[in-house]
Backbone as CSV, one residue per row, in Angstrom:
resi,resn,N_x,N_y,N_z,CA_x,CA_y,CA_z,C_x,C_y,C_z
1,UNK,58.508,24.270,-26.784,57.140,24.320,-27.215,56.173,24.415,-25.979
2,UNK,55.228,25.373,-26.096,54.415,25.596,-24.942,53.171,24.658,-25.109
3,UNK,52.872,23.990,-23.974,51.646,23.074,-23.927,50.417,23.899,-23.529
4,UNK,49.463,23.740,-24.379,48.154,24.409,-24.113,47.321,23.430,-23.213
5,UNK,46.641,24.054,-22.167,45.754,23.183,-21.437,44.512,22.750,-22.238
6,UNK,43.988,21.664,-21.828,42.837,21.103,-22.579,41.599,22.083,-22.557
7,UNK,41.515,22.906,-21.451,40.462,23.862,-21.401,40.401,24.871,-22.617
8,UNK,41.622,25.095,-23.191,41.652,26.024,-24.360,41.000,25.459,-25.525
9,UNK,40.943,24.181,-25.648,40.184,23.572,-26.787,38.721,23.320,-26.573
10,UNK,38.244,23.379,-25.339,36.849,23.124,-25.036,36.010,24.261,-25.511
11,UNK,34.830,23.972,-26.083,33.928,25.063,-26.477,33.467,25.840,-25.280
12,UNK,33.260,27.183,-25.544,32.749,28.043,-24.469,31.282,28.274,-24.685
13,UNK,30.478,27.618,-23.849,29.083,27.785,-23.856,28.594,28.977,-23.077
14,UNK,29.412,29.682,-22.364,29.048,30.830,-21.574,28.120,30.349,-20.452
15,UNK,28.581,29.501,-19.636,27.781,28.871,-18.587,27.240,29.909,-17.496
16,UNK,28.049,30.885,-17.177,27.674,31.792,-16.109,26.448,32.561,-16.454
17,UNK,26.292,33.182,-17.574,25.032,33.922,-17.830,23.881,32.951,-17.905
18,UNK,24.027,31.756,-18.447,22.966,30.807,-18.491,22.540,30.339,-17.102
19,UNK,23.525,30.085,-16.286,23.248,29.733,-14.932,22.543,30.804,-14.183
20,UNK,22.910,32.029,-14.361,22.314,33.188,-13.727,20.824,33.320,-14.244
21,UNK,20.663,33.066,-15.529,19.271,33.151,-16.054,18.401,32.066,-15.605
22,UNK,19.008,30.773,-15.412,18.256,29.726,-14.886,17.777,29.892,-13.406
23,UNK,18.653,30.513,-12.613,18.316,30.769,-11.251,17.225,31.823,-11.169
24,UNK,17.377,32.879,-12.054,16.315,33.912,-12.095,15.022,33.347,-12.582
25,UNK,15.058,32.376,-13.563,13.813,31.700,-14.070,13.123,30.946,-12.938
26,UNK,13.920,30.138,-12.226,13.355,29.377,-11.102,12.821,30.178,-9.970
27,UNK,13.514,31.264,-9.687,12.952,32.197,-8.624,11.698,32.809,-9.116
28,UNK,11.590,33.345,-10.350,10.362,33.860,-10.928,9.198,32.868,-10.923
29,UNK,9.600,31.603,-11.317,8.529,30.597,-11.303,8.054,30.317,-9.871
30,UNK,8.905,30.237,-8.962,8.513,29.940,-7.557,7.657,31.047,-6.959
31,UNK,8.021,32.287,-7.209,7.245,33.455,-6.697,5.893,33.485,-7.440
32,UNK,5.841,33.339,-8.741,4.602,33.275,-9.457,3.649,32.188,-9.056
33,UNK,4.195,30.995,-8.738,3.445,29.872,-8.289,2.793,30.241,-6.861
34,UNK,3.587,30.882,-5.989,3.076,31.228,-4.662,1.873,32.210,-4.865
35,UNK,2.109,33.243,-5.755,1.027,34.258,-5.977,-0.205,33.554,-6.576
36,UNK,-0.023,32.669,-7.438,-1.120,31.884,-8.080,-1.922,31.106,-7.037
37,UNK,-1.089,30.475,-6.136,-1.742,29.678,-5.106,-2.603,30.528,-4.141
38,UNK,-2.102,31.711,-3.782,-2.883,32.605,-2.953,-4.126,33.056,-3.758
39,UNK,-3.965,33.449,-4.986,-5.132,33.912,-5.766,-6.183,32.752,-5.981
40,UNK,-5.693,31.653,-6.175,-6.738,30.546,-6.315,-7.442,30.132,-5.004
41,UNK,-6.660,30.384,-3.872,-7.307,30.110,-2.573,-8.260,31.113,-2.198
42,UNK,-8.094,32.431,-2.603,-8.939,33.505,-2.134,-10.008,33.951,-3.082
43,UNK,-9.895,33.488,-4.308,-10.932,33.848,-5.280,-11.605,32.549,-5.872
44,UNK,-12.501,32.779,-6.777,-13.203,31.567,-7.412,-12.623,31.266,-8.713
45,UNK,-11.297,31.317,-8.902,-10.673,30.852,-10.199,-10.811,29.368,-10.254
46,UNK,-11.335,28.859,-11.382,-11.446,27.442,-11.526,-10.169,26.724,-11.740
47,UNK,-10.101,25.526,-11.244,-8.878,24.716,-11.317,-8.682,24.254,-12.710
48,UNK,-9.692,24.338,-13.538,-9.611,23.900,-15.014,-8.646,24.900,-15.728
49,UNK,-8.499,26.048,-15.217,-7.605,27.037,-15.863,-6.167,26.903,-15.386
50,UNK,-5.894,25.942,-14.556,-4.577,25.815,-13.994,-3.518,25.461,-15.041
51,UNK,-3.851,24.638,-15.989,-2.957,24.211,-16.999,-2.469,25.459,-17.903
52,UNK,-3.454,26.332,-18.227,-3.132,27.493,-18.961,-2.324,28.531,-18.112
53,UNK,-2.740,28.670,-16.932,-1.968,29.571,-15.964,-0.510,29.076,-15.808
54,UNK,-0.303,27.821,-15.686,0.998,27.272,-15.566,1.841,27.500,-16.813
55,UNK,1.197,27.317,-17.981,1.925,27.580,-19.229,2.423,29.017,-19.323
56,UNK,1.515,29.928,-18.966,1.786,31.335,-19.055,2.967,31.712,-18.002
57,UNK,2.892,31.144,-16.816,3.816,31.462,-15.875,5.269,30.899,-16.243
58,UNK,5.281,29.664,-16.879,6.576,29.163,-17.344,7.125,30.064,-18.503
59,UNK,6.287,30.533,-19.292,6.771,31.479,-20.352,7.329,32.807,-19.813
60,UNK,6.543,33.266,-18.779,7.060,34.467,-18.078,8.411,34.248,-17.382
61,UNK,8.549,33.076,-16.765,9.800,32.750,-16.068,10.917,32.681,-17.125
62,UNK,10.750,32.018,-18.242,11.727,31.958,-19.231,12.102,33.319,-19.792
63,UNK,11.118,34.176,-19.961,11.351,35.530,-20.506,12.219,36.299,-19.519
64,UNK,11.862,36.251,-18.232,12.765,36.963,-17.317,14.120,36.483,-17.210
65,UNK,14.223,35.150,-17.071,15.564,34.524,-17.016,16.443,34.731,-18.207
66,UNK,15.817,34.666,-19.333,16.625,34.895,-20.560,17.073,36.369,-20.746
67,UNK,16.115,37.160,-20.353,16.383,38.608,-20.426,17.604,39.023,-19.467
68,UNK,17.585,38.424,-18.326,18.678,38.688,-17.355,19.958,38.028,-17.786
69,UNK,19.814,36.864,-18.368,21.116,36.152,-18.819,21.751,36.925,-19.923
70,UNK,21.028,37.357,-20.881,21.546,38.121,-22.047,22.108,39.458,-21.578
71,UNK,21.371,40.050,-20.549,21.899,41.359,-20.094,23.220,41.192,-19.389
72,UNK,23.400,40.126,-18.630,24.730,39.809,-18.039,25.767,39.492,-19.017
73,UNK,25.400,38.785,-20.121,26.389,38.360,-21.081,26.799,39.602,-21.903
74,UNK,25.919,40.446,-22.331,26.312,41.645,-22.986,26.394,41.497,-24.469
75,UNK,26.410,40.318,-25.023,26.344,40.065,-26.452,25.700,38.813,-26.721
76,UNK,25.260,38.552,-28.056,24.674,37.310,-28.517,23.487,37.006,-27.674
77,UNK,22.549,37.927,-27.556,21.429,37.789,-26.649,20.481,36.641,-27.087
78,UNK,20.316,36.465,-28.397,19.483,35.286,-28.875,20.065,33.961,-28.404
79,UNK,21.410,33.862,-28.444,22.048,32.612,-28.081,21.959,32.331,-26.606
80,UNK,22.256,33.320,-25.740,22.217,33.115,-24.315,20.716,32.975,-23.818
81,UNK,19.817,33.804,-24.443,18.407,33.688,-24.052,17.807,32.366,-24.521
82,UNK,18.096,31.907,-25.752,17.593,30.646,-26.197,18.091,29.434,-25.416
83,UNK,19.442,29.531,-25.103,20.035,28.443,-24.302,19.482,28.407,-22.907
84,UNK,19.142,29.562,-22.348,18.514,29.592,-21.023,17.158,29.060,-21.101
85,UNK,16.347,29.360,-22.066,14.979,28.873,-22.224,14.958,27.343,-22.541
86,UNK,15.947,26.889,-23.328,16.032,25.489,-23.584,16.429,24.680,-22.358
87,UNK,17.400,25.182,-21.582,17.870,24.531,-20.361,16.714,24.475,-19.400
88,UNK,15.997,25.545,-19.215,14.850,25.632,-18.343,13.844,24.557,-18.675
89,UNK,13.500,24.511,-19.996,12.495,23.584,-20.472,12.941,22.164,-20.292
90,UNK,14.209,21.811,-20.489,14.656,20.466,-20.265,14.616,20.109,-18.817
91,UNK,14.986,21.089,-17.916,14.962,20.752,-16.512,13.545,20.565,-16.011
92,UNK,12.604,21.370,-16.526,11.238,21.183,-16.149,10.714,19.895,-16.558
93,UNK,11.012,19.523,-17.813,10.511,18.275,-18.399,11.183,17.052,-17.656
94,UNK,12.453,17.097,-17.289,13.010,16.145,-16.431,12.328,15.956,-15.057
95,UNK,12.091,17.159,-14.462,11.408,17.176,-13.109,9.989,16.457,-13.327
96,UNK,9.336,16.819,-14.324,8.042,16.165,-14.615,8.143,14.686,-14.778
97,UNK,9.225,14.201,-15.422,9.443,12.794,-15.615,9.682,12.051,-14.279
98,UNK,10.448,12.761,-13.370,10.707,12.193,-12.094,9.512,12.121,-11.139
99,UNK,8.685,13.224,-11.169,7.599,13.402,-10.256,6.320,12.594,-10.679
100,UNK,5.989,12.624,-11.990,4.814,11.930,-12.414,5.181,10.636,-12.946
101,UNK,4.384,9.623,-12.553,4.665,8.196,-12.972,4.290,8.009,-14.421
102,UNK,3.321,8.669,-14.913,2.919,8.521,-16.382,3.928,9.123,-17.271
103,UNK,3.851,8.770,-18.572,4.765,9.405,-19.479,4.472,10.880,-19.726
104,UNK,5.353,11.729,-19.397,5.121,13.173,-19.602,5.603,13.640,-20.944
105,UNK,6.621,13.061,-21.507,7.192,13.484,-22.751,6.287,12.973,-23.917
106,UNK,5.729,13.925,-24.624,5.025,13.686,-25.812,5.171,14.876,-26.836
107,UNK,4.438,14.878,-27.868,4.536,15.933,-28.870,4.206,17.257,-28.260
108,UNK,3.242,17.355,-27.385,2.851,18.652,-26.745,4.009,19.164,-25.936
109,UNK,4.802,18.306,-25.237,5.963,18.693,-24.457,7.056,19.116,-25.320
110,UNK,7.254,18.530,-26.486,8.312,18.946,-27.401,7.996,20.320,-27.977
111,UNK,6.603,20.582,-28.259,6.172,21.917,-28.754,6.391,22.952,-27.642
112,UNK,6.106,22.664,-26.419,6.268,23.643,-25.338,7.739,23.943,-25.127
113,UNK,8.571,22.932,-25.210,10.075,23.163,-25.118,10.601,24.047,-26.139
114,UNK,10.035,23.844,-27.426,10.500,24.645,-28.554,10.069,26.100,-28.351
115,UNK,8.825,26.289,-27.884,8.301,27.563,-27.656,9.107,28.325,-26.563
116,UNK,9.415,27.520,-25.480,10.259,28.236,-24.380,11.638,28.617,-24.901
117,UNK,12.222,27.808,-25.829,13.560,28.240,-26.384,13.339,29.416,-27.231
118,UNK,12.273,29.549,-28.022,12.034,30.737,-28.797,11.734,31.959,-27.977
119,UNK,10.918,31.825,-26.928,10.729,32.931,-26.034,11.934,33.331,-25.327
120,UNK,12.820,32.366,-25.027,14.100,32.701,-24.435,14.962,33.506,-25.350
121,UNK,14.968,33.138,-26.687,15.752,33.856,-27.691,15.166,35.260,-27.746
122,UNK,13.888,35.382,-27.756,13.338,36.745,-27.883,13.665,37.557,-26.657
123,UNK,13.492,36.974,-25.434,13.913,37.669,-24.220,15.356,38.031,-24.237
124,UNK,16.250,37.238,-24.827,17.658,37.476,-24.862,17.924,38.656,-25.832
125,UNK,17.171,38.743,-26.919,17.378,39.929,-27.855,16.957,41.183,-27.097
126,UNK,15.966,41.150,-26.331,15.529,42.344,-25.569,16.622,42.642,-24.509
127,UNK,17.064,41.581,-23.806,17.889,41.789,-22.664,19.233,42.294,-23.030
128,UNK,19.819,41.932,-24.161,21.144,42.392,-24.532,21.093,43.866,-24.889
129,UNK,19.958,44.325,-25.346,19.775,45.783,-25.640,19.474,46.604,-24.393
130,UNK,19.219,46.019,-23.251,19.087,46.712,-22.039,20.403,47.042,-21.297
131,UNK,21.424,46.449,-21.828,22.761,46.606,-21.288,23.118,48.150,-21.284
132,UNK,23.694,48.593,-20.090,24.014,49.961,-20.009,25.434,50.239,-20.589
């Protein structure tokens, strides 16, 4: 009787495409934050708009990361894109909980995390169809 390793029974979450998408998302976020910093320093963009700008930049980062994750996976784009968006949202939320002393997790945060997962799923559907 052949013994199967325990890894054969573990679920396959496809970690490599998701990790690739997360790295792409964080690189996109970092570059877009740098560009925003330069724009805000050289122009008269009000800091009151910073919350909206950050929201859009996070969505753009999730879109790019999920698109690339699904493109690398080659199938189930909604799954890999949505998982990438959800992981990005959870990591950003955890980072906010560590950095900010006030309670960051509220209904608005839950809504934003859900939207990021949905945007990730959408980006994944597009990304899987970009596969050559």
